[in-house]
C-alpha positions in Angstrom: 3.2 -11.2 1.1 3.8 -9.6 4.5 4.9 -6.0 4.8 8.5 -7.1 5.7 8.9 -9.6 2.8 11.6 -9.1 0.2 10.3 -10.1 -3.2 13.4 -12.0 -4.6 14.8 -15.5 -4.7 13.1 -18.9 -5.1 9.3 -18.7 -5.1 9.2 -15.0 -5.9 6.5 -14.0 -8.4 8.1 -13.5 -11.9 7.2 -10.2 -13.5 8.7 -8.5 -16.5 8.7 -4.7 -17.0 6.5 -3.5 -19.9 8.8 -2.1 -22.6 8.2 1.5 -23.6 11.4 2.0 -25.7 14.2 -0.4 -26.6 17.1 2.0 -27.4 17.7 3.1 -24.8 15.7 0.6 -22.7 12.8 2.1 -20.7 10.0 0.1 -19.2 7.1 0.3 -16.9 6.3 -1.7 -13.8 3.4 -4.1 -14.6 0.3 -3.3 -12.6 0.2 -6.7 -11.0 3.6 -6.1 -9.4 2.4 -3.0 -7.7 -0.1 -4.7 -5.4 2.4 -5.7 -2.7 4.2 -3.4 -0.3 7.6 -3.9 -2.1 8.0 -4.1 -5.8 10.2 -7.0 -7.1 13.5 -5.7 -8.5 13.0 -7.6 -11.8 9.7 -5.8 -12.3 10.7 -2.3 -11.2 10.4 0.4 -13.9 13.5 1.4 -15.7 14.4 4.9 -16.9 17.5 5.2 -19.0 18.8 8.1 -21.1 22.0 6.9 -22.7 22.3 3.2 -22.2 23.5 1.2 -19.2 27.2 1.7 -18.2 28.8 -1.3 -16.6 31.7 -0.1 -14.5 33.8 -2.9 -13.0 33.4 -3.1 -9.2 37.1 -3.2 -8.7 37.6 0.0 -10.7 34.6 2.0 -9.4 35.5 5.2 -7.6 33.4 8.1 -6.2 35.0 11.5 -6.1 33.8 14.1 -3.7 35.2 17.5 -4.8 34.4 21.1 -5.7 33.8 23.5 -2.9 35.3 21.3 -0.2 38.4 21.6 2.0 39.7 18.1 1.5 38.6 16.4 -1.7 38.4 12.6 -1.4 38.0 9.5 -3.6 36.7 6.2 -2.2 36.4 2.8 -3.8 33.6 0.3 -3.1 35.2 -1.4 -0.2 36.2 1.9 1.4 32.6 3.1 1.1 31.2 0.0 2.8 33.8 0.3 5.5 33.1 4.0 6.0 29.4 3.1 6.5 30.0 0.3 8.9 27.7 0.9 11.8 25.9 3.7 9.9 24.3 1.7 7.1 20.7 2.5 6.6 17.8 0.5 5.0 14.7 2.4 3.8 11.6 1.5 1.9 11.3 4.2 -0.7 8.7 5.1 -3.4 10.5 5.6 -6.7 8.5 7.5 -9.3 9.6 9.0 -12.6 8.6 12.7 -12.9 7.0 11.8 -16.2 4.8 9.1 -14.8 1.3 9.6 -16.2 2.4 11.8 -19.1 0.4 9.7 -21.6 -2.8 10.6 -19.6 -2.4 14.3 -20.2 -4.4 16.1 -23.0 -2.9 17.1 -25.2 0.0 14.7 -24.5 3.3 16.5 -24.0 6.4 15.2 -25.8 8.5 12.6 -24.0 8.2 9.0 -23.0 4.6 7.8 -23.1 4.5 6.7 -19.5 1.0 5.6 -18.3 0.8 4.7 -14.6 3.6 2.2 -14.3 6.7 4.4 -13.9 6.6 3.9 -10.2 7.4 1.3 -7.5 8.4 0.9 -3.9 11.7 -0.8 -3.1 13.9 -1.4 -0.1 17.3 0.4 -0.6 20.3 0.0 1.7 23.4 2.0 1.8 25.6 4.7 3.4 24.3 8.2 4.2 26.0 10.6 1.8 26.6 13.2 4.5 29.3 10.9 6.0 31.5 11.5 2.9 30.6 15.1 2.5 31.5 15.9 6.1 34.8 14.1 5.8 35.6 16.2 2.7 34.7 19.4 4.6 32.1 21.5 3.0 33.1 25.1 2.2 31.0 27.8 3.9 29.8 29.2 0.6 28.6 25.9 -0.9 24.9 25.8 -1.8 24.4 22.6 -3.7 25.9 19.2 -4.5 25.9 18.2 -8.1 25.8 14.4 -8.5 27.3 12.8 -11.7 26.5 9.4 -13.2 28.7 7.3 -15.4 26.1 7.4 -18.1 26.8 10.0 -20.9 25.7 10.7 -24.4 24.6 13.4 -26.8 21.8 15.9 -26.1 20.8 18.3 -28.8 24.1 17.8 -30.5 26.4 18.3 -27.5 28.0 15.7 -25.3 26.7 15.6 -21.7 26.9 13.4 -18.6 23.8 12.8 -16.5 24.0 15.2 -13.6 21.5 16.5 -11.2 21.9 18.9 -8.2 20.4 18.8 -4.7 20.2 21.7 -2.3 22.7 21.3 0.6 20.0 20.5 3.1 18.6 17.6 1.0 22.0 16.3 0.0 23.1 16.1 3.7 19.9 14.7 5.0 20.6 11.5 7.0 18.3 9.5 4.7 19.9 10.6 1.4 21.8 7.4 0.6 24.6 6.1 -1.5 22.7 2.9 -2.1 24.4 -0.4 -2.8 21.5 -2.8 -2.4 18.0 -3.2 -3.7 15.5 -5.5 -1.9 18.3 -7.2 0.0 20.5 -7.9 -3.1 23.4 -5.9 -4.7 22.0 -3.3 -7.1 21.4 -4.8 -10.6 23.2 -3.0 -13.5 20.0 -1.4 -14.9 19.1 0.0 -11.5 22.5 1.8 -11.0 25.1 -0.7 -9.9 27.4 -0.5 -8.1 26.2 2.6 -6.3 23.3 5.0 -6.9 21.9 8.0 -5.1 18.5 7.6 -3.4 16.7 10.7 -2.2 13.5 9.7 -0.5 10.4 11.9 -1.3 11.8 13.4 -4.5 11.0 12.3 -8.1 13.5 9.7 -9.2 15.5 12.0 -11.4 17.2 13.0 -8.2 18.3 9.4 -7.6 21.4 9.5 -9.9 22.4 6.0 -11.0 25.9 4.7 -11.6 27.1 7.4 -9.4 30.8 8.5 -9.8 30.9 12.1 -8.7 29.6 14.5 -6.1 30.7 18.1 -6.6 29.9 20.9 -4.1 29.1 24.2 -5.9 28.7 27.8 -4.8 26.1 28.8 -7.3 22.9 27.0 -8.5 23.7 24.3 -11.1 22.4 25.0 -14.6 23.2 21.7 -16.4 20.9 20.0 -19.0 19.0 17.8 -16.6 18.6 20.6 -14.1 17.6 23.6 -16.2 16.4 22.3 -19.5 15.0 18.8 -18.8 12.9 17.9 -15.7 11.7 21.4 -15.3 8.1 22.5 -14.9 7.2 24.8 -17.9 3.7 26.3 -18.1 1.7 26.4 -21.3 2.8 29.9 -21.9 6.5 28.9 -21.8 7.1 30.3 -18.3 9.6 28.1 -16.4 8.7 27.2 -12.8 11.8 25.5 -11.6 13.1 21.9 -11.6 10.9 19.0 -10.4 11.3 18.3 -6.8 9.0 16.6 -4.2 6.7 13.9 -5.4 3.1 15.1 -5.6 0.3 13.2 -3.8 -0.9 10.3 -5.8 -2.7 7.0 -5.8 -3.3 4.0 -8.1 -5.9 1.2 -8.2 -4.4 -2.3 -8.2 -7.7 -4.3 -8.0 -10.0 -4.9 -9.7 -8.3 -5.0 -13.1 -9.4 -2.9 -16.1 -12.5 -4.4 -17.8 -12.9 -7.0 -15.1 -16.3 -8.6 -14.9 -17.9 -8.1 -11.4 -21.2 -9.6 -10.2 -24.1 -7.5 -9.1 -24.8 -7.9 -5.4 -21.4 -9.4 -4.7 -18.9 -7.4 -2.6 -15.7 -6.4 -4.4 -12.8 -5.1 -2.5 -11.2 -2.1 -4.4 -7.5 -1.9 -3.5 -4.6 0.2 -4.3 -1.5 2.2 -3.2 -1.1 5.9 -2.3 2.0 8.1 -1.7 3.3 11.6 -1.4 6.7 13.2 -1.1 8.5 16.0 0.7 8.0 14.4 4.1 4.3 14.2 3.8 2.3 11.1 4.8 -0.9 9.9 3.2 -3.8 11.0 5.4 -6.8 9.9 3.5 -7.9 7.9 0.4 -11.4 8.2 -1.0 -13.1 5.9 -3.5 -16.1 6.6 -5.8 -18.0 4.5 -8.3 -19.4 6.3 -11.4 -21.9 4.9 -13.9 -21.6 5.6 -17.7 -23.2 9.0 -17.2 -20.5 10.0 -14.6 -23.2 10.7 -12.0 -22.3 8.2 -9.4 -23.4 4.6 -8.8 -27.1 5.5 -9.5 -29.8 7.6 -8.1 -30.7 6.6 -4.6 -27.7 4.3 -4.3 -26.0 4.6 -1.0 -22.6 4.2 -2.7 -23.0 7.5 -4.7 -20.3 10.0 -3.8 -16.8 9.7 -2.3 -16.2 7.2 0.5 -13.2 6.8 2.8 -11.0 3.8 2.3 -9.3 1.9 5.1 -5.6 2.6 5.2 -2.8 0.1 6.0 0.2 1.3 8.0 3.2 1.9 5.6 6.4 0.0 6.1 8.3 3.2 6.7 8.1 7.0 6.4 9.0 7.0 2.6 6.9 3.9 1.6 3.5 4.0 0.1 0.3 3.3 1.9 -2.0 0.4 1.0 -5.7 1.1 1.0 -9.0 -0.8 0.5 -12.7 -0.2 0.1 -15.5 -2.8 -0.1 -17.9 -2.0 -2.9 -21.1 -3.9 -3.7 -22.4 -3.0 -7.1 -26.2 -2.9 -7.2 -26.9 -2.5 -10.9 -25.5 -4.1 -14.1 -23.6 -1.8 -16.4 -20.2 -0.2 -17.0 -18.6 1.7 -14.1 -15.6 3.7 -13.5 -13.9 3.3 -10.1 -12.0 6.4 -8.9 -9.6 6.9 -6.1 -8.0 10.1 -4.8 -5.5 10.6 -2.0 -4.9 13.5 0.4 -1.7 14.0 2.2 -0.9 15.3 5.7 -0.4 18.8 4.3 -3.9 18.8 2.8 -2.9 18.4 -0.9 -5.4 16.3 -2.8 -5.2 14.7 -6.2 -6.9 16.8 -8.8 -9.7 15.6 -11.2 -7.5 16.7 -14.1 -3.7 16.7 -14.3 -2.1 20.1 -14.1 -0.8 20.4 -17.7 2.8 21.5 -18.4 4.9 21.5 -21.5 7.1 18.5 -20.5 4.4 16.4 -18.9 5.8 16.2 -15.4 4.1 15.7 -12.0 0.9 14.2 -13.4 -1.1 13.2 -10.3 -4.7 13.1 -11.6 -7.3 11.0 -9.7 -6.8 7.2 -10.3 -9.4 5.3 -12.3 -10.2 1.9 -13.7 -13.3 0.8 -15.7 -15.1 -2.4 -14.9 -18.3 -4.2 -16.0 -21.0 -5.3 -13.6 -23.0 -8.3 -14.9 
């Protein structure tokens, strides 16, 4: 598949997400679907809190209100017309803040995501700032609170899914009211008819089934801003809501427990990404034997080695990488990969533990057998 290909339609590889929970439905992207620049929509991970609402397209409305001078409401056709000539299309890494939680020790409570709550998809839509500017933002506004149509019970009280963005992030030209995914209208489970897409931030910011945008003059303290999706240290100290995606990588080939032949070159491949406007600057690969001491005494492959990087398909897309490895001895090996971004942040050997299991970006690994 080329970097510009859209994985949908006749001939597209059929993948099914790997179910984590059924009620509500949450599922991971299968590892095989993460090997290409763009993740097929049918395989992309699903994070759902209250079930999938299905608003009728003809009845859908988005209200922009709160600390604005001229509140407005638009329907779907008006939104498309407003964005005529300003429509943007971006390849964006989507990652759940809890991705990798199951790898933490001890494992924090929450969905047992492994490495598959991530993908890279092509979103198209209208920049949110066009509506915000038309509504007229009050001088004392500090955030926009975005509301989804999904709602339910949280700790015995009814809540809607809401998440806030600082004004600068909300009004960034690449913050989209997305209507399309990989060239097709959004599917229901991915937020149809309109969802927010905030490149570079964990996907909790990308409010699905969007129905409201409310400017506020004080920081928002709703459930999914101040209680959930918050970094909390082991001593119970809160450290603010999750924000920019931490630098991370994954290995897509070889597969776990794959048999490799001694003396035969194997190309180790994967993806790497970071958020907050940071690019991937380096990916390193290492092969460890069962003792964890490298590929063997005197072996030139011992230690970390730079992988070759592929150009990403856009500033918010992930970066493909590859490294040729020729195993010289039989045995069981662990292949490791770590990424470093343009700000110098590097994946840690061990995930920084926190009480809700967010932001896990430990070094990627896969075990293989050399015969």
